[in-house]
C-alpha positions as protocol buffer text, in pm:
chain_id: "A"
residue {
  index: 1
  type: MET
  ca { x: 3027 y: 7103 z: -2600 }
}
residue {
  index: 2
  type: SER
  ca { x: 3194 y: 6823 z: -2466 }
}
residue {
  index: 3
  type: GLY
  ca { x: 3541 y: 6833 z: -2393 }
}
residue {
  index: 4
  type: SER
  ca { x: 3599 y: 6436 z: -2418 }
}
residue {
  index: 5
  type: SER
  ca { x: 3848 y: 6314 z: -2674 }
}
residue {
  index: 6
  type: GLY
  ca { x: 3762 y: 6064 z: -2948 }
}
residue {
  index: 7
  type: GLY
  ca { x: 3459 y: 5973 z: -3180 }
}
residue {
  index: 8
  type: THR
  ca { x: 3130 y: 5817 z: -3084 }
}
residue {
  index: 9
  type: ASP
  ca { x: 3308 y: 5483 z: -3042 }
}
residue {
  index: 10
  type: ASP
  ca { x: 3573 y: 5601 z: -2809 }
}
residue {
  index: 11
  type: ALA
  ca { x: 3544 y: 5507 z: -2441 }
}
residue {
  index: 12
  type: HIS
  ca { x: 3535 y: 5781 z: -2175 }
}
residue {
  index: 13
  type: THR
  ca { x: 3541 y: 5724 z: -1799 }
}
residue {
  index: 14
  type: ILE
  ca { x: 3403 y: 5947 z: -1518 }
}
residue {
  index: 15
  type: LYS
  ca { x: 3507 y: 5915 z: -1155 }
}
residue {
  index: 16
  type: ALA
  ca { x: 3179 y: 5957 z: -953 }
}
residue {
  index: 17
  type: GLY
  ca { x: 3195 y: 5908 z: -580 }
}
residue {
  index: 18
  type: ARG
  ca { x: 3377 y: 5578 z: -529 }
}
residue {
  index: 19
  type: ARG
  ca { x: 3320 y: 5450 z: -866 }
}
residue {
  index: 20
  type: THR
  ca { x: 3480 y: 5527 z: -1217 }
}
residue {
  index: 21
  type: VAL
  ca { x: 3187 y: 5482 z: -1465 }
}
residue {
  index: 22
  type: ARG
  ca { x: 3263 y: 5415 z: -1847 }
}
residue {
  index: 23
  type: ILE
  ca { x: 3064 y: 5611 z: -2082 }
}
residue {
  index: 24
  type: SER
  ca { x: 3046 y: 5404 z: -2404 }
}
residue {
  index: 25
  type: ARG
  ca { x: 3020 y: 5633 z: -2737 }
}
residue {
  index: 26
  type: PRO
  ca { x: 3065 y: 5952 z: -2541 }
}
residue {
  index: 27
  type: GLY
  ca { x: 3063 y: 6159 z: -2853 }
}
residue {
  index: 28
  type: LYS
  ca { x: 2731 y: 6044 z: -2946 }
}
residue {
  index: 29
  type: VAL
  ca { x: 2501 y: 6352 z: -3011 }
}
residue {
  index: 30
  type: LEU
  ca { x: 2197 y: 6349 z: -2800 }
}
residue {
  index: 31
  type: PHE
  ca { x: 2061 y: 6699 z: -2880 }
}
residue {
  index: 32
  type: PRO
  ca { x: 2123 y: 6775 z: -3255 }
}
residue {
  index: 33
  type: ASP
  ca { x: 2040 y: 7129 z: -3243 }
}
residue {
  index: 34
  type: ASP
  ca { x: 2271 y: 7200 z: -2969 }
}
residue {
  index: 35
  type: GLY
  ca { x: 2570 y: 6952 z: -3021 }
}
residue {
  index: 36
  type: ILE
  ca { x: 2516 y: 6813 z: -2666 }
}
residue {
  index: 37
  type: THR
  ca { x: 2671 y: 6461 z: -2652 }
}
residue {
  index: 38
  type: LYS
  ca { x: 2627 y: 6157 z: -2421 }
}
residue {
  index: 39
  type: ALA
  ca { x: 2940 y: 6284 z: -2236 }
}
residue {
  index: 40
  type: ASP
  ca { x: 2799 y: 6620 z: -2178 }
}
residue {
  index: 41
  type: LEU
  ca { x: 2495 y: 6469 z: -2022 }
}
residue {
  index: 42
  type: ALA
  ca { x: 2702 y: 6244 z: -1806 }
}
residue {
  index: 43
  type: ASP
  ca { x: 2922 y: 6539 z: -1707 }
}
residue {
  index: 44
  type: HIS
  ca { x: 2623 y: 6725 z: -1605 }
}
residue {
  index: 45
  type: TYR
  ca { x: 2477 y: 6453 z: -1394 }
}
residue {
  index: 46
  type: LYS
  ca { x: 2822 y: 6403 z: -1227 }
}
residue {
  index: 47
  type: ALA
  ca { x: 2800 y: 6792 z: -1152 }
}
residue {
  index: 48
  type: VAL
  ca { x: 2454 y: 6785 z: -980 }
}
residue {
  index: 49
  type: ALA
  ca { x: 2478 y: 6454 z: -800 }
}
residue {
  index: 50
  type: ARG
  ca { x: 2570 y: 6620 z: -473 }
}
residue {
  index: 51
  type: ARG
  ca { x: 2244 y: 6789 z: -480 }
}
residue {
  index: 52
  type: ALA
  ca { x: 2031 y: 6561 z: -685 }
}
residue {
  index: 53
  type: VAL
  ca { x: 2127 y: 6216 z: -512 }
}
residue {
  index: 54
  type: PRO
  ca { x: 1960 y: 6320 z: -169 }
}
residue {
  index: 55
  type: GLN
  ca { x: 1643 y: 6392 z: -360 }
}
residue {
  index: 56
  type: LEU
  ca { x: 1634 y: 6045 z: -535 }
}
residue {
  index: 57
  type: ARG
  ca { x: 1765 y: 5831 z: -243 }
}
residue {
  index: 58
  type: ASP
  ca { x: 1543 y: 5535 z: -173 }
}
residue {
  index: 59
  type: ARG
  ca { x: 1293 y: 5609 z: -451 }
}
residue {
  index: 60
  type: PRO
  ca { x: 1177 y: 5398 z: -744 }
}
residue {
  index: 61
  type: LEU
  ca { x: 1270 y: 5553 z: -1050 }
}
residue {
  index: 62
  type: MET
  ca { x: 1156 y: 5568 z: -1418 }
}
residue {
  index: 63
  type: MET
  ca { x: 1409 y: 5624 z: -1683 }
}
residue {
  index: 64
  type: GLU
  ca { x: 1329 y: 5847 z: -1994 }
}
residue {
  index: 65
  type: ARG
  ca { x: 1585 y: 5697 z: -2212 }
}
residue {
  index: 66
  type: HIS
  ca { x: 1688 y: 5851 z: -2573 }
}
residue {
  index: 67
  type: PRO
  ca { x: 1916 y: 5623 z: -2726 }
}
residue {
  index: 68
  type: ASP
  ca { x: 1863 y: 5786 z: -3070 }
}
residue {
  index: 69
  type: GLY
  ca { x: 1883 y: 6121 z: -2932 }
}
residue {
  index: 70
  type: ILE
  ca { x: 1585 y: 6347 z: -2846 }
}
residue {
  index: 71
  type: GLY
  ca { x: 1459 y: 6339 z: -3213 }
}
residue {
  index: 72
  type: GLY
  ca { x: 1392 y: 5984 z: -3171 }
}
residue {
  index: 73
  type: LYS
  ca { x: 1121 y: 5785 z: -2987 }
}
residue {
  index: 74
  type: PRO
  ca { x: 1200 y: 5775 z: -2618 }
}
residue {
  index: 75
  type: LEU
  ca { x: 1181 y: 5481 z: -2398 }
}
residue {
  index: 76
  type: MET
  ca { x: 991 y: 5524 z: -2094 }
}
residue {
  index: 77
  type: GLN
  ca { x: 1172 y: 5252 z: -1872 }
}
residue {
  index: 78
  type: LYS
  ca { x: 1049 y: 5124 z: -1541 }
}
residue {
  index: 79
  type: ASN
  ca { x: 1225 y: 4790 z: -1537 }
}
residue {
  index: 80
  type: ALA
  ca { x: 1604 y: 4774 z: -1471 }
}
residue {
  index: 81
  type: PRO
  ca { x: 1742 y: 4581 z: -1761 }
}
residue {
  index: 82
  type: ASP
  ca { x: 1942 y: 4266 z: -1679 }
}
residue {
  index: 83
  type: HIS
  ca { x: 2250 y: 4426 z: -1849 }
}
residue {
  index: 84
  type: PHE
  ca { x: 2273 y: 4678 z: -1565 }
}
residue {
  index: 85
  type: PRO
  ca { x: 2572 y: 4625 z: -1324 }
}
residue {
  index: 86
  type: GLU
  ca { x: 2502 y: 4447 z: -985 }
}
residue {
  index: 87
  type: TRP
  ca { x: 2620 y: 4772 z: -808 }
}
residue {
  index: 88
  type: VAL
  ca { x: 2314 y: 4954 z: -948 }
}
residue {
  index: 89
  type: ARG
  ca { x: 2044 y: 4896 z: -697 }
}
residue {
  index: 90
  type: ARG
  ca { x: 1700 y: 4765 z: -767 }
}
residue {
  index: 91
  type: SER
  ca { x: 1368 y: 4772 z: -581 }
}
residue {
  index: 92
  type: GLU
  ca { x: 1093 y: 4520 z: -673 }
}
residue {
  index: 93
  type: GLN
  ca { x: 756 y: 4696 z: -641 }
}
residue {
  index: 94
  type: SER
  ca { x: 376 y: 4593 z: -694 }
}
residue {
  index: 95
  type: LYS
  ca { x: 199 y: 4672 z: -984 }
}
residue {
  index: 96
  type: GLU
  ca { x: -134 y: 4545 z: -1108 }
}
residue {
  index: 97
  type: GLY
  ca { x: -106 y: 4163 z: -1243 }
}
residue {
  index: 98
  type: GLY
  ca { x: 261 y: 4150 z: -1108 }
}
residue {
  index: 99
  type: THR
  ca { x: 585 y: 4344 z: -1011 }
}
residue {
  index: 100
  type: VAL
  ca { x: 833 y: 4588 z: -1166 }
}
residue {
  index: 101
  type: THR
  ca { x: 1223 y: 4611 z: -1063 }
}
residue {
  index: 102
  type: HIS
  ca { x: 1292 y: 4953 z: -1066 }
}
residue {
  index: 103
  type: VAL
  ca { x: 1637 y: 5134 z: -1042 }
}
residue {
  index: 104
  type: VAL
  ca { x: 1693 y: 5321 z: -715 }
}
residue {
  index: 105
  type: CYS
  ca { x: 1968 y: 5611 z: -725 }
}
residue {
  index: 106
  type: ASP
  ca { x: 2163 y: 5625 z: -386 }
}
residue {
  index: 107
  type: ASP
  ca { x: 2499 y: 5730 z: -524 }
}
residue {
  index: 108
  type: PRO
  ca { x: 2652 y: 5946 z: -795 }
}
residue {
  index: 109
  type: ALA
  ca { x: 2783 y: 5648 z: -992 }
}
residue {
  index: 110
  type: THR
  ca { x: 2441 y: 5531 z: -1051 }
}
residue {
  index: 111
  type: LEU
  ca { x: 2314 y: 5870 z: -1161 }
}
residue {
  index: 112
  type: VAL
  ca { x: 2618 y: 5895 z: -1431 }
}
residue {
  index: 113
  type: TYR
  ca { x: 2564 y: 5519 z: -1515 }
}
residue {
  index: 114
  type: LEU
  ca { x: 2189 y: 5608 z: -1608 }
}
residue {
  index: 115
  type: ALA
  ca { x: 2302 y: 5889 z: -1842 }
}
residue {
  index: 116
  type: ASP
  ca { x: 2550 y: 5646 z: -2014 }
}
residue {
  index: 117
  type: GLN
  ca { x: 2225 y: 5444 z: -2098 }
}
residue {
  index: 118
  type: ALA
  ca { x: 2112 y: 5781 z: -2245 }
}
residue {
  index: 119
  type: THR
  ca { x: 1867 y: 5854 z: -1976 }
}
residue {
  index: 120
  type: VAL
  ca { x: 1808 y: 6192 z: -2034 }
}
residue {
  index: 121
  type: THR
  ca { x: 1543 y: 6254 z: -1775 }
}
residue {
  index: 122
  type: VAL
  ca { x: 1500 y: 6069 z: -1425 }
}
residue {
  index: 123
  type: HIS
  ca { x: 1145 y: 6057 z: -1293 }
}
residue {
  index: 124
  type: ARG
  ca { x: 1095 y: 5965 z: -938 }
}
residue {
  index: 125
  type: TRP
  ca { x: 823 y: 5828 z: -701 }
}
residue {
  index: 126
  type: LEU
  ca { x: 668 y: 6041 z: -441 }
}
residue {
  index: 127
  type: SER
  ca { x: 706 y: 5769 z: -204 }
}
residue {
  index: 128
  type: ARG
  ca { x: 1001 y: 5538 z: -75 }
}
residue {
  index: 129
  type: GLU
  ca { x: 1069 y: 5171 z: -154 }
}
residue {
  index: 130
  type: HIS
  ca { x: 1004 y: 5046 z: 227 }
}
residue {
  index: 131
  type: ARG
  ca { x: 659 y: 5230 z: 238 }
}
residue {
  index: 132
  type: PRO
  ca { x: 544 y: 5270 z: -135 }
}
residue {
  index: 133
  type: ASP
  ca { x: 179 y: 5338 z: -46 }
}
residue {
  index: 134
  type: HIS
  ca { x: 247 y: 5607 z: 168 }
}
residue {
  index: 135
  type: PRO
  ca { x: 387 y: 5948 z: 24 }
}
residue {
  index: 136
  type: ASP
  ca { x: 639 y: 6153 z: 188 }
}
residue {
  index: 137
  type: LEU
  ca { x: 588 y: 6420 z: -95 }
}
residue {
  index: 138
  type: ILE
  ca { x: 294 y: 6601 z: -219 }
}
residue {
  index: 139
  type: ILE
  ca { x: 331 y: 6794 z: -567 }
}
residue {
  index: 140
  type: PHE
  ca { x: 115 y: 7058 z: -736 }
}
residue {
  index: 141
  type: ASP
  ca { x: 221 y: 7085 z: -1092 }
}
residue {
  index: 142
  type: LEU
  ca { x: 127 y: 7450 z: -1231 }
}
residue {
  index: 143
  type: ASP
  ca { x: 64 y: 7391 z: -1603 }
}
residue {
  index: 144
  type: PRO
  ca { x: 14 y: 7693 z: -1828 }
}
residue {
  index: 145
  type: ALA
  ca { x: -205 y: 7717 z: -2126 }
}
residue {
  index: 146
  type: GLU
  ca { x: -45 y: 7717 z: -2462 }
}
residue {
  index: 147
  type: GLY
  ca { x: 128 y: 8073 z: -2519 }
}
residue {
  index: 148
  type: ALA
  ca { x: 42 y: 8182 z: -2168 }
}
residue {
  index: 149
  type: ASP
  ca { x: 279 y: 8422 z: -1993 }
}
residue {
  index: 150
  type: PHE
  ca { x: 496 y: 8284 z: -1741 }
}
residue {
  index: 151
  type: GLU
  ca { x: 422 y: 8565 z: -1507 }
}
residue {
  index: 152
  type: ASP
  ca { x: 78 y: 8378 z: -1459 }
}
residue {
  index: 153
  type: VAL
  ca { x: 266 y: 8061 z: -1349 }
}
residue {
  index: 154
  type: ARG
  ca { x: 459 y: 8275 z: -1101 }
}
residue {
  index: 155
  type: TRP
  ca { x: 145 y: 8433 z: -974 }
}
residue {
  index: 156
  type: ALA
  ca { x: -32 y: 8081 z: -925 }
}
residue {
  index: 157
  type: ALA
  ca { x: 268 y: 7942 z: -745 }
}
residue {
  index: 158
  type: HIS
  ca { x: 246 y: 8247 z: -497 }
}
residue {
  index: 159
  type: ARG
  ca { x: -101 y: 8160 z: -439 }
}
residue {
  index: 160
  type: VAL
  ca { x: -44 y: 7788 z: -361 }
}
residue {
  index: 161
  type: CYS
  ca { x: 238 y: 7890 z: -127 }
}
residue {
  index: 162
  type: GLU
  ca { x: 17 y: 8132 z: 51 }
}
residue {
  index: 163
  type: LEU
  ca { x: -242 y: 7823 z: 101 }
}
residue {
  index: 164
  type: TRP
  ca { x: 47 y: 7597 z: 218 }
}
residue {
  index: 165
  type: ASP
  ca { x: 133 y: 7870 z: 458 }
}
residue {
  index: 166
  type: GLU
  ca { x: -228 y: 7874 z: 601 }
}
residue {
  index: 167
  type: LEU
  ca { x: -211 y: 7488 z: 617 }
}
residue {
  index: 168
  type: LYS
  ca { x: 129 y: 7465 z: 767 }
}
residue {
  index: 169
  type: LEU
  ca { x: 299 y: 7293 z: 470 }
}
residue {
  index: 170
  type: PRO
  ca { x: 630 y: 7411 z: 397 }
}
residue {
  index: 171
  type: ALA
  ca { x: 666 y: 7500 z: 3 }
}
residue {
  index: 172
  type: ARG
  ca { x: 963 y: 7394 z: -210 }
}
residue {
  index: 173
  type: LEU
  ca { x: 968 y: 7511 z: -577 }
}
residue {
  index: 174
  type: MET
  ca { x: 1113 y: 7406 z: -885 }
}
residue {
  index: 175
  type: THR
  ca { x: 1110 y: 7505 z: -1235 }
}
residue {
  index: 176
  type: THR
  ca { x: 1023 y: 7176 z: -1443 }
}
residue {
  index: 177
  type: GLY
  ca { x: 1237 y: 7255 z: -1738 }
}
residue {
  index: 178
  type: SER
  ca { x: 931 y: 7189 z: -1953 }
}
residue {
  index: 179
  type: ARG
  ca { x: 645 y: 7444 z: -1921 }
}
residue {
  index: 180
  type: GLY
  ca { x: 568 y: 7500 z: -1563 }
}
residue {
  index: 181
  type: LEU
  ca { x: 655 y: 7500 z: -1197 }
}
residue {
  index: 182
  type: HIS
  ca { x: 621 y: 7228 z: -926 }
}
residue {
  index: 183
  type: VAL
  ca { x: 512 y: 7312 z: -570 }
}
residue {
  index: 184
  type: ILE
  ca { x: 622 y: 7040 z: -352 }
}
residue {
  index: 185
  type: ALA
  ca { x: 576 y: 6991 z: 24 }
}
residue {
  index: 186
  type: PRO
  ca { x: 743 y: 6713 z: 256 }
}
residue {
  index: 187
  type: LEU
  ca { x: 496 y: 6455 z: 425 }
}
residue {
  index: 188
  type: ASP
  ca { x: 548 y: 6243 z: 713 }
}
residue {
  index: 189
  type: GLY
  ca { x: 420 y: 5940 z: 536 }
}
residue {
  index: 190
  type: GLY
  ca { x: 133 y: 5885 z: 778 }
}
residue {
  index: 191
  type: SER
  ca { x: -131 y: 5894 z: 509 }
}
residue {
  index: 192
  type: GLY
  ca { x: -189 y: 5666 z: 209 }
}
residue {
  index: 193
  type: PHE
  ca { x: -215 y: 5772 z: -145 }
}
residue {
  index: 194
  type: ASP
  ca { x: -593 y: 5790 z: -142 }
}
residue {
  index: 195
  type: ALA
  ca { x: -573 y: 6049 z: 147 }
}
residue {
  index: 196
  type: VAL
  ca { x: -314 y: 6258 z: 11 }
}
residue {
  index: 197
  type: ARG
  ca { x: -460 y: 6274 z: -333 }
}
residue {
  index: 198
  type: ASP
  ca { x: -830 y: 6368 z: -181 }
}
residue {
  index: 199
  type: PHE
  ca { x: -663 y: 6652 z: 11 }
}
residue {
  index: 200
  type: ALA
  ca { x: -483 y: 6776 z: -289 }
}
residue {
  index: 201
  type: HIS
  ca { x: -789 y: 6776 z: -492 }
}
residue {
  index: 202
  type: LEU
  ca { x: -981 y: 6991 z: -203 }
}
residue {
  index: 203
  type: ALA
  ca { x: -689 y: 7224 z: -190 }
}
residue {
  index: 204
  type: ALA
  ca { x: -661 y: 7263 z: -576 }
}
residue {
  index: 205
  type: GLU
  ca { x: -1061 y: 7315 z: -572 }
}
residue {
  index: 206
  type: ARG
  ca { x: -1033 y: 7585 z: -323 }
}
residue {
  index: 207
  type: LEU
  ca { x: -765 y: 7758 z: -499 }
}
residue {
  index: 208
  type: ALA
  ca { x: -973 y: 7750 z: -829 }
}
residue {
  index: 209
  type: ARG
  ca { x: -1299 y: 7892 z: -645 }
}
residue {
  index: 210
  type: GLN
  ca { x: -1107 y: 8168 z: -509 }
}
residue {
  index: 211
  type: HIS
  ca { x: -936 y: 8287 z: -835 }
}
residue {
  index: 212
  type: PRO
  ca { x: -1182 y: 8128 z: -1119 }
}
residue {
  index: 213
  type: ASP
  ca { x: -1055 y: 8357 z: -1372 }
}
residue {
  index: 214
  type: ARG
  ca { x: -690 y: 8243 z: -1342 }
}
residue {
  index: 215
  type: LEU
  ca { x: -685 y: 7897 z: -1188 }
}
residue {
  index: 216
  type: THR
  ca { x: -865 y: 7570 z: -1287 }
}
residue {
  index: 217
  type: THR
  ca { x: -884 y: 7216 z: -1202 }
}
residue {
  index: 218
  type: GLU
  ca { x: -1028 y: 7106 z: -1537 }
}
residue {
  index: 219
  type: GLN
  ca { x: -836 y: 6809 z: -1694 }
}
residue {
  index: 220
  type: ARG
  ca { x: -959 y: 6877 z: -2023 }
}
residue {
  index: 221
  type: LYS
  ca { x: -753 y: 7127 z: -2216 }
}
residue {
  index: 222
  type: ALA
  ca { x: -1056 y: 7260 z: -2416 }
}
residue {
  index: 223
  type: ASP
  ca { x: -1216 y: 7380 z: -2076 }
}
residue {
  index: 224
  type: ARG
  ca { x: -930 y: 7546 z: -1918 }
}
residue {
  index: 225
  type: LYS
  ca { x: -987 y: 7872 z: -2136 }
}
residue {
  index: 226
  type: GLY
  ca { x: -627 y: 8003 z: -2069 }
}
residue {
  index: 227
  type: ARG
  ca { x: -609 y: 7949 z: -1709 }
}
residue {
  index: 228
  type: ILE
  ca { x: -336 y: 7787 z: -1505 }
}
residue {
  index: 229
  type: TYR
  ca { x: -417 y: 7405 z: -1469 }
}
residue {
  index: 230
  type: LEU
  ca { x: -374 y: 7299 z: -1105 }
}
residue {
  index: 231
  type: ASP
  ca { x: -238 y: 6928 z: -1173 }
}
residue {
  index: 232
  type: VAL
  ca { x: -262 y: 6709 z: -867 }
}
residue {
  index: 233
  type: GLN
  ca { x: -268 y: 6364 z: -1061 }
}
residue {
  index: 234
  type: ARG
  ca { x: 87 y: 6276 z: -988 }
}
residue {
  index: 235
  type: ASN
  ca { x: -22 y: 6205 z: -626 }
}
residue {
  index: 236
  type: ALA
  ca { x: -101 y: 5835 z: -668 }
}
residue {
  index: 237
  type: TYR
  ca { x: 86 y: 5517 z: -629 }
}
residue {
  index: 238
  type: ALA
  ca { x: 345 y: 5462 z: -885 }
}
residue {
  index: 239
  type: GLN
  ca { x: 310 y: 5809 z: -1052 }
}
residue {
  index: 240
  type: THR
  ca { x: 615 y: 5995 z: -1095 }
}
residue {
  index: 241
  type: ALA
  ca { x: 747 y: 6317 z: -1124 }
}
residue {
  index: 242
  type: VAL
  ca { x: 1057 y: 6494 z: -1282 }
}
residue {
  index: 243
  type: ALA
  ca { x: 1333 y: 6482 z: -1033 }
}
residue {
  index: 244
  type: PRO
  ca { x: 1532 y: 6788 z: -929 }
}
residue {
  index: 245
  type: TYR
  ca { x: 1824 y: 6865 z: -1165 }
}
residue {
  index: 246
  type: SER
  ca { x: 1697 y: 6629 z: -1439 }
}
residue {
  index: 247
  type: VAL
  ca { x: 1748 y: 6747 z: -1809 }
}
residue {
  index: 248
  type: ARG
  ca { x: 1446 y: 6760 z: -2026 }
}
residue {
  index: 249
  type: ALA
  ca { x: 1448 y: 6615 z: -2383 }
}
residue {
  index: 250
  type: LYS
  ca { x: 1419 y: 6977 z: -2530 }
}
residue {
  index: 251
  type: PRO
  ca { x: 1624 y: 7188 z: -2758 }
}
residue {
  index: 252
  type: GLY
  ca { x: 1872 y: 7374 z: -2524 }
}
residue {
  index: 253
  type: ALA
  ca { x: 1868 y: 7082 z: -2280 }
}
residue {
  index: 254
  type: PRO
  ca { x: 1687 y: 7272 z: -2011 }
}
residue {
  index: 255
  type: VAL
  ca { x: 1712 y: 7156 z: -1634 }
}
residue {
  index: 256
  type: ALA
  ca { x: 1463 y: 7101 z: -1387 }
}
residue {
  index: 257
  type: THR
  ca { x: 1602 y: 7355 z: -1102 }
}
residue {
  index: 258
  type: PRO
  ca { x: 1492 y: 7427 z: -734 }
}
residue {
  index: 259
  type: ILE
  ca { x: 1451 y: 7811 z: -673 }
}
residue {
  index: 260
  type: SER
  ca { x: 1380 y: 7994 z: -370 }
}
residue {
  index: 261
  type: ARG
  ca { x: 1012 y: 8151 z: -299 }
}
residue {
  index: 262
  type: ASP
  ca { x: 1184 y: 8518 z: -348 }
}
residue {
  index: 263
  type: GLU
  ca { x: 1273 y: 8398 z: -698 }
}
residue {
  index: 264
  type: LEU
  ca { x: 902 y: 8375 z: -787 }
}
residue {
  index: 265
  type: ASP
  ca { x: 932 y: 8749 z: -811 }
}
residue {
  index: 266
  type: ASP
  ca { x: 1186 y: 8769 z: -1066 }
}
residue {
  index: 267
  type: PRO
  ca { x: 1027 y: 8850 z: -1405 }
}
residue {
  index: 268
  type: GLY
  ca { x: 1314 y: 8667 z: -1597 }
}
residue {
  index: 269
  type: LEU
  ca { x: 1210 y: 8331 z: -1427 }
}
residue {
  index: 270
  type: THR
  ca { x: 1073 y: 8072 z: -1668 }
}
residue {
  index: 271
  type: ALA
  ca { x: 1038 y: 7692 z: -1682 }
}
residue {
  index: 272
  type: GLN
  ca { x: 1349 y: 7670 z: -1903 }
}
residue {
  index: 273
  type: ARG
  ca { x: 1554 y: 7930 z: -1732 }
}
residue {
  index: 274
  type: TRP
  ca { x: 1836 y: 7684 z: -1678 }
}
residue {
  index: 275
  type: THR
  ca { x: 2003 y: 7440 z: -1913 }
}
residue {
  index: 276
  type: ILE
  ca { x: 2292 y: 7231 z: -1910 }
}
residue {
  index: 277
  type: ALA
  ca { x: 2510 y: 7515 z: -2040 }
}
residue {
  index: 278
  type: THR
  ca { x: 2397 y: 7761 z: -1773 }
}
residue {
  index: 279
  type: LEU
  ca { x: 2355 y: 7536 z: -1472 }
}
residue {
  index: 280
  type: PRO
  ca { x: 2729 y: 7527 z: -1356 }
}
residue {
  index: 281
  type: ASP
  ca { x: 2681 y: 7917 z: -1276 }
}
residue {
  index: 282
  type: ARG
  ca { x: 2363 y: 7818 z: -1055 }
}
residue {
  index: 283
  type: LEU
  ca { x: 2559 y: 7546 z: -886 }
}
residue {
  index: 284
  type: ALA
  ca { x: 2839 y: 7768 z: -777 }
}
residue {
  index: 285
  type: GLU
  ca { x: 2567 y: 7992 z: -588 }
}
residue {
  index: 286
  type: ASP
  ca { x: 2390 y: 7872 z: -280 }
}
residue {
  index: 287
  type: ASP
  ca { x: 2166 y: 7588 z: -291 }
}
residue {
  index: 288
  type: PRO
  ca { x: 1803 y: 7762 z: -255 }
}
residue {
  index: 289
  type: TRP
  ca { x: 1691 y: 7438 z: -68 }
}
residue {
  index: 290
  type: ALA
  ca { x: 1988 y: 7423 z: 185 }
}
residue {
  index: 291
  type: GLY
  ca { x: 1884 y: 7493 z: 529 }
}
residue {
  index: 292
  type: LEU
  ca { x: 1524 y: 7450 z: 452 }
}
residue {
  index: 293
  type: SER
  ca { x: 1345 y: 7185 z: 686 }
}
residue {
  index: 294
  type: TRP
  ca { x: 1240 y: 6856 z: 524 }
}
residue {
  index: 295
  type: ARG
  ca { x: 1066 y: 6732 z: 812 }
}
residue {
  index: 296
  type: GLY
  ca { x: 760 y: 6574 z: 689 }
}
residue {
  index: 297
  type: ARG
  ca { x: 419 y: 6728 z: 776 }
}
residue {
  index: 298
  type: SER
  ca { x: 80 y: 6541 z: 846 }
}
residue {
  index: 299
  type: VAL
  ca { x: -171 y: 6561 z: 572 }
}
residue {
  index: 300
  type: ARG
  ca { x: -446 y: 6478 z: 813 }
}
residue {
  index: 301
  type: ALA
  ca { x: -377 y: 6785 z: 1042 }
}
residue {
  index: 302
  type: ALA
  ca { x: -358 y: 6981 z: 698 }
}
residue {
  index: 303
  type: ARG
  ca { x: -676 y: 6879 z: 573 }
}
residue {
  index: 304
  type: GLU
  ca { x: -831 y: 6956 z: 920 }
}
residue {
  index: 305
  type: ARG
  ca { x: -703 y: 7311 z: 871 }
}
residue {
  index: 306
  type: LEU
  ca { x: -823 y: 7325 z: 538 }
}
residue {
  index: 307
  type: GLU
  ca { x: -1185 y: 7232 z: 641 }
}
residue {
  index: 308
  type: ALA
  ca { x: -1168 y: 7476 z: 929 }
}
residue {
  index: 309
  type: LEU
  ca { x: -1098 y: 7758 z: 675 }
}
residue {
  index: 310
  type: GLU
  ca { x: -1382 y: 7651 z: 464 }
}
residue {
  index: 311
  type: GLU
  ca { x: -1612 y: 7635 z: 777 }
}
residue {
  index: 312
  type: SER
  ca { x: -1512 y: 7974 z: 880 }
}
residue {
  index: 313
  type: GLU
  ca { x: -1582 y: 8113 z: 531 }
}
residue {
  index: 314
  type: GLY
  ca { x: -1907 y: 7917 z: 486 }
}
């Protein structure tokens, strides 16, 4: 797939923003079934940087690295290694019993450099480095049962969006590149993770009560009985979610891709609809998130509206 010259040991450079990033062993195949190389991965991240970097800025990251290709054991790496160049920004954050020094991606060059380090997937925090205990995103992960029709996921996303409308939370949608969809809403950072997670649980439980045959909040897979799982577990300190335009370590190199709400009605929509190979056509179209307000909303106000809905029906 790659147009890079040379074998696995030859260097390859990519101009990304104000820097030129050297890609070592550009011909190393990371996706063996597809022939996708490290250079292809780096080219992808350069191509998406304009849309991806604003969604990463100021957020601690976790790197999902696949130095032996996606068939090998991944490295889920939070700490920035000492050999990373000085221009890759770090952010030290608390963990139980100590601290972790995360990478923060504020520019295209960092995103391309992470690809050079065989970071196939970038996972981001839901809070920013300067207020790590106060998320400015809330995420519902719609997780289908094994073998479920994706129509069920599209239907579930509509139900979450309708509830968000009632609670005055703007819904932002994204395929995960794996199995389901993420429904994301921007928050104002006025509440801590405990309050956000409690609200998310209440909202998910309301949806599951309204649609008990199709939606569930059961964490145990055996108890889900073919229903869509409304996963809100990522709404916690230091938890991460796949970042927009990240590649997933799956055959075909599917990409987590923002979509518009209208696209939920497309019967051809799947979690892996876009891949490294097909995303350039997507990038040539209008950004589905462009023009949407990312002004953060209050969880406290949303919870009050949710409680008022429950009382009016009780």
